[in-house]
C-alpha positions in Angstrom: -7.4 4.1 -84.5 -5.6 1.0 -83.1 -7.0 -1.2 -80.3 -4.6 0.2 -77.7 -5.7 3.8 -78.5 -9.3 2.9 -78.1 -8.5 1.4 -74.7 -6.7 4.6 -73.6 -9.7 6.8 -74.7 -11.9 5.0 -72.2 -9.7 6.4 -69.4 -9.7 10.0 -70.8 -10.8 12.9 -68.6 -13.8 13.4 -70.8 -14.2 9.7 -71.6 -16.8 7.1 -70.6 -15.3 6.3 -67.2 -15.3 10.0 -66.2 -19.0 10.3 -67.2 -20.2 7.6 -64.8 -17.8 7.7 -61.9 -18.2 10.7 -59.7 -14.9 12.6 -59.1 -13.0 10.4 -61.6 -9.5 11.6 -62.5 -7.3 9.9 -65.1 -4.3 8.1 -63.6 -1.3 7.5 -65.9 -0.5 4.3 -64.0 -4.0 2.9 -64.5 -3.9 3.6 -68.3 -0.3 2.2 -68.6 -1.3 -1.0 -66.7 -4.4 -1.5 -68.9 -2.4 -1.1 -72.1 0.4 -3.5 -70.8 -2.2 -6.1 -70.0 -3.8 -5.8 -73.4 -0.4 -6.2 -75.0 0.4 -9.3 -73.0 -3.0 -10.9 -73.8 -2.5 -10.2 -77.5 1.0 -11.7 -77.4 0.0 -14.6 -75.1 2.7 -13.5 -72.6 2.4 -14.0 -68.9 2.6 -10.8 -66.7 3.4 -10.0 -63.1 1.9 -6.6 -62.5 2.3 -4.7 -59.3 0.1 -1.7 -58.9 0.3 0.6 -55.9 -2.7 1.4 -53.8 -5.1 3.8 -55.6 -4.1 2.8 -59.1 -7.5 1.3 -59.9 -6.1 -2.0 -60.9 -9.5 -3.8 -61.1 -10.8 -1.6 -63.9 -7.3 -1.7 -65.4 -7.4 -5.5 -65.9 -11.1 -5.9 -66.5 -11.3 -3.6 -69.5 -8.5 -5.1 -71.6 -9.6 -8.6 -70.6 -13.2 -8.1 -71.7 -12.3 -6.2 -74.8 -10.0 -9.0 -75.9 -13.1 -11.1 -76.6 -11.4 -14.2 -74.9 -12.8 -16.5 -72.2 -11.5 -15.0 -68.9 -11.3 -16.3 -65.3 -10.7 -13.7 -62.6 -9.6 -15.0 -59.2 -9.7 -12.8 -56.1 -8.4 -13.3 -52.6 -11.7 -13.5 -50.8 -15.4 -14.0 -51.3 -16.1 -10.4 -50.3 -13.8 -9.1 -53.0 -15.4 -11.6 -55.4 -18.9 -10.2 -54.6 -17.6 -6.6 -55.0 -16.0 -7.3 -58.4 -19.1 -9.0 -59.7 -21.8 -6.7 -58.2 -20.0 -3.3 -58.4 -17.1 -3.3 -60.9 -18.5 -5.4 -63.8 -21.7 -3.3 -63.9 -19.5 -0.2 -64.4 -17.7 -1.9 -67.3 -21.1 -2.7 -68.9 -22.0 1.0 -68.9 -18.9 2.2 -70.6 -18.3 -0.3 -73.4 -20.6 -1.2 -76.3 -19.4 -4.8 -76.5 -21.9 -7.1 -74.8 -20.4 -9.8 -72.5 -21.8 -12.5 -70.2 -20.4 -12.9 -66.7 -20.9 -15.5 -64.0 -20.0 -15.7 -60.3 -18.8 -19.1 -59.1 -18.0 -20.0 -55.5 -17.1 -23.2 -53.7 -19.8 -25.8 -53.2 -20.2 -25.0 -49.5 -21.6 -21.5 -50.5 -24.7 -23.0 -52.2 -27.8 -24.4 -50.6 -28.1 -28.2 -50.9 -31.9 -28.9 -50.8 -31.3 -32.7 -50.3 -29.3 -32.2 -47.2 -31.7 -29.5 -45.9 -34.6 -31.9 -46.4 -32.6 -34.7 -44.5 -31.9 -32.3 -41.6 -35.6 -31.3 -41.4 -36.5 -34.9 -41.2 -34.1 -35.6 -38.3 -35.5 -34.9 -34.9 -32.3 -35.5 -32.8 -29.2 -33.5 -32.1 -30.5 -30.0 -32.9 -30.5 -27.3 -30.3 -33.4 -24.8 -30.2 -31.2 -22.2 -32.0 -30.2 -24.7 -34.7 -33.8 -25.7 -35.3 -34.8 -22.0 -35.6 -32.0 -21.4 -38.1 -32.9 -24.4 -40.2 -36.5 -23.2 -40.3 -35.3 -19.8 -41.6 -33.2 -21.5 -44.2 -36.1 -23.7 -45.3 -38.3 -20.6 -45.7 -35.5 -18.9 -47.8 -35.0 -22.0 -49.9 -38.4 -21.6 -51.6 -37.5 -18.0 -52.7 -33.9 -18.0 -53.7 -32.9 -18.2 -57.4 -29.1 -18.6 -56.9 -29.0 -20.6 -53.7 -25.9 -18.5 -52.7 -26.0 -18.5 -48.8 -24.5 -14.9 -48.8 -28.1 -13.8 -49.7 -29.3 -15.0 -46.4 -28.2 -12.5 -43.6 -30.7 -14.0 -41.1 -28.3 -17.0 -40.7 -24.7 -15.8 -40.9 -22.4 -17.6 -43.3 -20.2 -18.6 -40.3 -23.1 -20.4 -38.6 -22.4 -24.1 -38.1 -26.1 -24.8 -39.0 -25.1 -24.3 -42.7 -23.3 -27.7 -42.5 -26.8 -29.3 -42.6 -27.9 -27.3 -45.6 -24.8 -27.4 -47.8 -22.7 -30.2 -49.3 -19.0 -31.1 -49.4 -17.1 -33.1 -52.1 -17.3 -36.1 -49.7 -21.1 -36.1 -49.0 -22.4 -34.9 -52.3 -24.4 -37.6 -54.2 -23.7 -36.0 -57.6 -25.9 -37.2 -60.4 -27.5 -39.9 -58.1 -29.0 -37.1 -56.0 -32.8 -36.9 -56.2 -32.6 -33.1 -56.3 -29.9 -33.0 -59.0 -32.1 -31.4 -61.7 -32.6 -28.4 -59.4 -29.1 -28.3 -57.8 -28.0 -24.7 -57.3 -24.3 -25.7 -57.6 -24.9 -27.5 -60.9 -26.7 -24.4 -62.2 -23.9 -22.1 -61.1 -21.3 -24.3 -62.8 -23.3 -24.4 -66.0 -23.5 -20.6 -66.1 -19.8 -20.4 -65.5 -19.2 -22.9 -68.4 -21.3 -20.6 -70.7 -20.0 -17.2 -69.5 -17.2 -15.2 -71.1 -16.1 -13.8 -67.7 -16.0 -16.0 -64.7 -15.3 -14.6 -61.2 -13.9 -17.1 -58.7 -11.7 -16.9 -55.6 -8.2 -18.4 -54.9 -9.8 -21.2 -52.7 -12.0 -22.4 -55.6 -9.1 -22.0 -58.1 -6.8 -24.1 -56.0 -9.6 -26.6 -55.1 -10.1 -27.2 -58.9 -6.4 -27.6 -59.3 -6.1 -30.2 -56.4 -9.1 -32.1 -57.6 -7.8 -32.3 -61.1 -4.5 -33.7 -59.8 -6.4 -36.8 -58.4 -8.5 -37.1 -61.5 -12.0 -36.2 -60.4 -12.6 -33.7 -63.2 -12.7 -29.9 -63.5 -14.9 -27.4 -61.7 -13.7 -24.4 -63.8 -14.2 -23.9 -67.5 -11.1 -23.7 -69.7 -10.0 -20.1 -70.2 -7.8 -18.2 -72.5 -6.9 -15.6 -69.9 -6.5 -16.2 -66.1 -6.2 -13.1 -63.9 -5.0 -13.6 -60.3 -5.8 -10.5 -58.2 -4.4 -10.3 -54.7 -1.7 -12.6 -56.1 0.5 -12.3 -53.1 -1.9 -14.6 -51.3 -1.9 -17.4 -53.9 1.1 -19.4 -52.9 -0.1 -19.9 -49.3 -3.7 -20.7 -50.4 -2.3 -23.2 -53.0 0.0 -24.8 -50.3 -3.0 -25.4 -48.1 -5.1 -27.0 -50.9 -2.3 -29.2 -52.2 -1.9 -30.6 -48.7 -3.7 -33.5 -47.0 -5.7 -32.8 -43.9 -7.9 -34.7 -41.4 -9.7 -33.0 -38.5 -11.9 -33.9 -35.7 -14.6 -31.9 -37.5 -14.2 -34.0 -40.6 -14.7 -37.2 -38.6 -17.6 -35.7 -36.5 -19.4 -34.6 -39.7 -19.0 -38.1 -41.1 -20.5 -39.6 -38.0 -23.3 -37.1 -38.0 -24.2 -37.7 -41.6 -24.0 -41.5 -41.1 -26.4 -41.2 -38.1 -28.8 -39.1 -40.2 -28.9 -41.7 -42.9 -29.2 -44.5 -40.3 -32.3 -42.9 -38.7 -33.8 -42.4 -42.2 -33.1 -45.7 -43.8 -31.1 -48.2 -41.7 -32.7 -48.5 -38.2 -32.5 -52.3 -38.6 -28.7 -52.0 -38.3 -28.0 -51.1 -34.6 -24.2 -51.9 -35.1 -24.1 -48.9 -37.5 -25.4 -46.6 -34.9 -23.0 -47.9 -32.3 -20.0 -47.5 -34.7 -21.0 -43.8 -35.3 -21.4 -43.1 -31.6 -18.2 -44.9 -30.7 -16.3 -42.9 -33.3 -17.7 -39.6 -31.8 -16.5 -40.8 -28.4 -13.0 -41.6 -29.6 -12.8 -38.1 -31.3 -13.4 -36.5 -27.9 -10.9 -38.8 -26.2 -8.2 -37.9 -28.8 -8.8 -34.2 -28.3 -8.5 -34.6 -24.5 -5.2 -36.6 -24.9 -3.6 -33.4 -26.3 -4.4 -31.5 -23.1 -6.3 -28.2 -22.8 -3.6 -25.9 -24.4 -4.3 -24.7 -28.0 -1.2 -25.2 -30.0 0.5 -26.1 -33.4 3.3 -28.6 -33.3 5.5 -30.9 -35.3 4.5 -34.5 -35.7 7.5 -35.8 -33.8 5.8 -34.3 -30.7 3.0 -36.8 -31.3 5.4 -39.7 -31.9 7.0 -39.1 -28.5 3.7 -39.0 -26.7 2.4 -42.6 -25.9 -1.0 -41.3 -24.7 -1.7 -39.5 -27.9 -0.3 -42.3 -30.1 -2.5 -44.8 -28.3 -5.6 -42.6 -28.8 -4.9 -42.2 -32.5 -4.6 -46.0 -32.9 -7.9 -46.5 -31.1 -9.6 -43.9 -33.2 -8.2 -45.5 -36.4 -9.6 -48.9 -35.4 -13.0 -47.3 -34.7 -13.0 -45.5 -38.0 -12.3 -48.9 -39.7 -15.2 -50.5 -37.9 -17.5 -47.7 -39.2 -16.2 -48.3 -42.7 -17.2 -52.0 -42.4 -20.7 -51.1 -41.1 -21.2 -48.5 -43.9 -20.1 -51.0 -46.5 -22.8 -53.4 -45.3 -25.4 -50.5 -45.3 -24.2 -48.9 -48.6 -26.5 -51.2 -50.7 -29.6 -49.7 -49.1 -29.5 -46.1 -50.4 -27.3 -43.6 -52.3 -27.0 -41.6 -49.1 -25.4 -44.5 -47.2 -23.2 -45.4 -50.2 -21.9 -41.7 -50.1 -21.2 -42.1 -46.4 -19.3 -45.3 -47.1 -17.1 -43.7 -49.7 -16.5 -40.7 -47.5 -15.4 -42.9 -44.6 -13.0 -44.8 -46.9 -11.5 -41.5 -48.0 -11.0 -40.3 -44.4 -9.5 -43.6 -43.4 -7.1 -43.4 -46.3 -6.1 -39.8 -45.4 -5.4 -40.8 -41.8 -3.2 -43.6 -43.0 -1.2 -41.4 -45.3 -0.6 -38.8 -42.6 0.4 -41.4 -40.0 2.8 -43.3 -42.3 4.4 -40.5 -44.3 8.2 -40.5 -44.4 8.7 -39.3 -48.0 10.4 -36.1 -47.2 8.1 -34.2 -49.6 5.7 -33.1 -46.9 5.7 -31.1 -43.7 3.8 -33.2 -41.1 2.2 -31.3 -38.2 -0.9 -30.9 -36.0 -3.0 -28.2 -34.5 -5.5 -28.3 -31.6 -8.7 -26.2 -31.4 -11.1 -25.7 -28.6 -13.1 -28.8 -29.3 -11.2 -30.4 -32.2 -7.8 -31.1 -33.8 -6.3 -31.1 -37.3 -3.6 -33.3 -38.7 -1.8 -31.9 -41.8 0.6 -32.8 -44.6 1.7 -29.6 -46.3 3.9 -29.7 -49.4 7.4 -28.4 -48.9 7.4 -26.8 -52.4 4.6 -26.0 -54.8 6.6 -24.4 -57.6 6.8 -27.5 -59.8 3.1 -28.4 -59.2 2.0 -24.9 -60.1 4.0 -24.9 -63.3 2.2 -28.2 -64.2 -1.1 -26.5 -63.5 -0.2 -23.5 -65.7 0.9 -25.9 -68.5 -2.4 -27.7 -68.2 -4.2 -24.3 -68.8 -2.6 -23.0 -71.9 -3.8 -19.5 -71.1 -2.3 -16.1 -70.6 -1.7 -15.6 -66.9 -1.8 -12.1 -65.3 -0.7 -11.9 -61.6 -1.5 -8.6 -59.9 -1.4 -7.1 -56.4 -0.2 -3.9 -54.6 2.5 -6.0 -53.0 4.5 -8.4 -55.1 8.1 -7.0 -55.1 10.8 -6.8 -52.5 13.0 -3.7 -52.9 11.8 -3.5 -56.5 12.6 -7.2 -57.3 10.0 -9.9 -58.1 12.2 -13.0 -57.5 10.5 -14.1 -54.3 7.0 -14.1 -55.8 8.1 -15.6 -59.1 10.2 -18.4 -57.5 7.5 -19.3 -55.1 5.2 -20.2 -58.0 7.9 -21.5 -60.4 7.2 -18.6 -62.8 9.8 -18.2 -65.5 9.8 -15.9 -68.5 7.0 -13.7 -67.3 7.0 -9.9 -68.0 7.4 -8.0 -64.7 6.1 -4.5 -64.4 5.4 -2.1 -61.5 3.4 1.1 -61.2 3.7 3.4 -58.2 0.6 4.6 -56.3 -0.8 7.9 -57.6 -1.0 9.1 -54.0 1.5 11.7 -52.8 2.9 9.9 -49.8 5.5 12.6 -49.0 2.7 15.1 -48.5 -0.1 12.9 -47.3 1.8 10.9 -44.7 4.5 10.8 -42.1 6.6 7.8 -40.9 7.3 8.2 -37.2 10.1 5.9 -35.8 11.0 7.3 -32.3 14.3 6.8 -30.6 14.7 4.5 -27.5 12.3 1.8 -28.7 12.6 -1.5 -26.8 13.9 -4.6 -28.5 11.1 -7.2 -29.3 12.7 -9.6 -26.9 12.3 -7.2 -24.0 9.7 -8.7 -21.6 8.1 -5.3 -21.3 8.0 -4.7 -25.0 4.3 -4.3 -25.4 4.0 -2.0 -22.4 6.8 0.3 -23.7 5.2 0.2 -27.2 1.9 1.5 -25.7 3.9 4.3 -23.9 5.2 5.4 -27.3 1.8 5.0 -28.9 -0.2 7.1 -26.4 1.2 10.5 -27.4 0.5 9.7 -31.1 -3.1 8.6 -30.3 -3.6 11.8 -28.4 -2.3 13.8 -31.3 -4.5 11.8 -33.8 -7.5 12.0 -31.4 -7.9 8.2 -31.7 -8.8 7.3 -35.3 -6.2 4.6 -35.4 -5.5 0.9 -36.2 -3.0 -0.6 -33.7 -1.7 -3.7 -35.5 0.0 -6.6 -33.8 2.0 -9.7 -34.9 0.4 -11.9 -32.2 -2.8 -12.2 -30.1 -0.6 -12.3 -27.0 0.7 -8.8 -27.6 -2.7 -7.6 -28.7 -4.3 -8.8 -25.4 -1.6 -7.3 -23.3 -2.0 -3.9 -25.0 -5.8 -4.1 -24.7 -5.5 -4.6 -20.9 -3.1 -1.6 -20.6 -5.1 0.7 -22.9 -8.4 0.1 -21.1 -7.5 2.5 -18.3 -5.3 4.9 -20.3 -7.2 5.7 -23.5 -9.6 8.6 -23.9 -11.2 7.1 -27.0 -13.4 4.1 -27.8 -11.3 0.9 -27.8 -12.3 -1.9 -30.2 -10.5 -5.3 -29.8 -10.3 -8.0 -32.4 -11.9 -11.2 -31.1 -14.5 -9.4 -29.0 -17.0 -9.2 -31.9 -17.0 -10.4 -35.6 -14.6 -8.5 -37.8 -17.3 -6.9 -39.9 -19.1 -5.5 -36.9 -15.9 -4.1 -35.4 -15.1 -2.3 -38.7 -18.6 -0.9 -38.8 -18.3 0.3 -35.2 -14.9 1.8 -36.0 -16.3 3.8 -39.0 -19.3 5.0 -37.0 -17.4 6.1 -33.9 -15.1 8.4 -35.9 -12.5 8.5 -33.1 -12.0 4.8 -32.2 -8.8 2.8 -31.7 -9.0 -0.7 -33.2 -6.6 -3.4 -32.0 -6.1 -6.1 -34.6 -3.9 -8.9 -35.8 -3.2 -10.5 -39.2 -6.8 -10.2 -40.6 -6.7 -6.4 -40.2 -3.3 -6.1 -41.9 -4.9 -6.5 -45.4 -8.2 -6.3 -47.3 -9.6 -3.6 -45.0 -10.5 -0.3 -46.6 -11.3 2.7 -44.4 -11.2 6.0 -46.3 -11.2 9.6 -44.9 -10.3 11.0 -41.5 -11.8 8.1 -39.5 -8.5 6.2 -40.0 -5.6 8.7 -39.6 -3.0 6.6 -37.8 -1.6 3.1 -38.2 0.6 1.8 -35.4 2.6 -1.5 -36.0 4.2 -3.2 -33.0 6.9 -5.3 -34.8 8.3 -6.2 -38.2 5.9 -9.1 -39.1 8.2 -12.0 -39.2 6.4 -15.4 -39.1 7.2 -17.3 -35.9 10.3 -19.5 -36.5 8.7 -22.0 -34.0 5.7 -22.6 -36.2 6.0 -26.2 -37.4 5.5 -25.4 -41.1 7.9 -22.5 -41.0 10.5 -24.5 -39.1 10.4 -27.3 -41.6 10.6 -25.0 -44.6 13.6 -23.2 -43.1 15.3 -26.5 -42.4 14.7 -27.8 -45.9 16.1 -24.6 -47.4 19.3 -24.9 -45.2 19.8 -28.4 -46.5 19.6 -27.0 -50.1 22.4 -24.6 -49.2 20.1 -21.6 -49.2 19.8 -18.7 -46.7 16.2 -19.1 -45.5 16.3 -15.8 -43.5 17.1 -13.6 -46.5 15.4 -15.7 -49.1 12.2 -16.6 -47.3 11.6 -14.9 -43.9 12.5 -11.4 -44.9 10.5 -11.3 -48.1 7.4 -12.6 -46.4 7.8 -10.0 -43.6 8.3 -7.2 -46.2 5.0 -8.2 -48.0 3.1 -8.3 -44.7 4.5 -4.9 -43.6 3.6 -3.3 -47.0 0.0 -4.7 -46.6 -0.2 -3.2 -43.1 1.0 0.2 -44.1 -1.4 0.0 -47.1 -4.3 0.5 -44.6 -3.3 4.1 -44.0 -3.7 6.0 -47.3 -6.7 4.8 -49.2 -7.7 7.9 -51.1 -6.2 11.0 -52.7 -7.4 13.2 -49.8 -6.4 10.9 -47.0 -3.6 11.9 -44.6 -2.1 9.9 -41.8 0.8 8.9 -39.5 2.6 5.5 -39.4 4.3 4.5 -36.2 6.5 1.4 -36.3 7.8 0.3 -32.9 10.5 -2.1 -33.9 14.1 -0.7 -33.5 15.5 -3.4 -35.8 14.4 -1.3 -38.7 17.5 0.9 -38.2 19.6 -1.3 -36.0 19.9 -4.3 -38.3 21.4 -4.4 -41.8 18.3 -6.0 -43.2 16.2 -3.0 -42.1 17.2 -1.2 -45.3 15.3 -3.9 -47.3 12.1 -2.9 -45.5 12.8 0.8 -45.9 13.4 0.3 -49.7 10.1 -1.5 -50.0 7.7 0.9 -48.3 6.0 4.0 -49.8 8.1 7.2 -50.1 6.9 8.8 -46.8 8.6 11.6 -45.0 10.3 10.2 -41.9 10.8 11.6 -38.4 12.0 10.6 -35.0 10.4 13.5 -33.2 6.9 13.4 -31.6 6.6 17.2 -32.2 6.5 16.6 -35.9 3.6 14.2 -35.4 1.7 16.9 -33.4 2.4 19.5 -36.1 1.2 17.1 -38.8 -2.2 16.8 -37.1 -2.4 20.5 -36.3 -1.9 21.3 -39.9 -4.6 18.8 -40.8 -7.1 20.7 -38.6 -6.3 24.0 -40.3 
């Protein structure tokens, strides 16, 4: 029996998978995908593998990767998916194969407790609110019990809590081997386990952080691997683009000032000018944020260059940052902590200089304001050549997989974005019977998205569908503005529980949605993908518009302009492909299981009134289509019977 036959037998109806997974049914696409991956690994040939929802792609790539006996890195889109893969999927594999293997979970450094910084924070008596102090006390108590130091283990203090800043490290403030707690460092232990393991589970942020750090010569976080599997690969280009950029934020500067003050109070109280430099920097950060005005916005750098008030404030902040650099240089001889602050300050000063002075044409220069902060960014125009160099550095077999990689059955957009050439491209359809399980409703008389009453009219079309579905719906929007308008209208017109993104954390909203059984959840981009609600609880997905990225966004605008200069058609080569992938992700929320049934309502008339609408129609699942609300009502009546 050959290696591929052995692999196929694992998926048989009476095989090992069937014995441990309740209700398991063999899926031809899953077996074919697993065999294709095994062949590509054996032949050292890169693969782009698209597998429709319900294929079971995680098991399909894990089994051949582990059975290959090679060192494997698996990168997922989010930390949640990472935890699921490590804590749920890998244990299943262990039960069905006799080959032993070691596995490690590795996250970014800010996911691990830093005992040195926690100790520092506990010694500092200033600057903590009552809530911060209580949270630090809980973290301190947990620090004596944890074996991994992974902050996800600590539900009493949410991962999003700003208090974790005082108990975790960054590249800039880590003392490395000079740290007095280095021997017991949780991050060092996690990296050592990853070096020794055969299967290492990471996420795209960590993969790209490793790539960007290697580019500037500070060494590698990840072990060398023979196989690298990128799950949720449609997200990789955007994540990589962010990491290869250069950013500086008010938060970065405030964190530096806060760390420097903590070190001052601990070891440098004989240097009052250091304290003044820290406090003056904090003051200038606030002044610069105020110079932008109250409105939250993203804009091109030329808007800053034409605003004397903002330019003056940036120059003042730059001078104050340089004064802090001088003071920290004097103090750096005292302790390793102060030396780390000095190096961090130098790095931030260098970043600010690069952003202010850039005129290379290789970067998109832009800014964004937040409630109490701001961010300055240099984003690369193109990452394809850099990603090719990264792949060449890792002489591994690369497997890229996702449910949404193709546009009308072509992979050019994905491959070109990462500079992939010569890879095998393969697609497997979802095992779900979309023509029986779903209905695509696209009514007549829909308003054009430019109509000032667009959202109100969309709600008018959605209400009869929501009545027929008895709630149980995701209403997905392309902007917060439209979402908030719809929420205001629906408050008085909806007979079912209304849940609105932004009112509570995403995880709590999802839990409430599942528990209610008949709720309508209004969401934007974060609910378009990575959300899994099975069964009748979600029986309807309503989408307001084709999800084109805003052409006014500074990054988008610059990319489109650069493509035009190269003689390309940015609308067809960039904007449409991105919108198709986003739409496919949104539709993917509807049918999550072989027994699911549901309605899709898309409220954008451009689907049929523009020539490019056919590209979208050719890219979505093979649903039955209707323009008649009566068919929607019949669909749900049949569901009841």
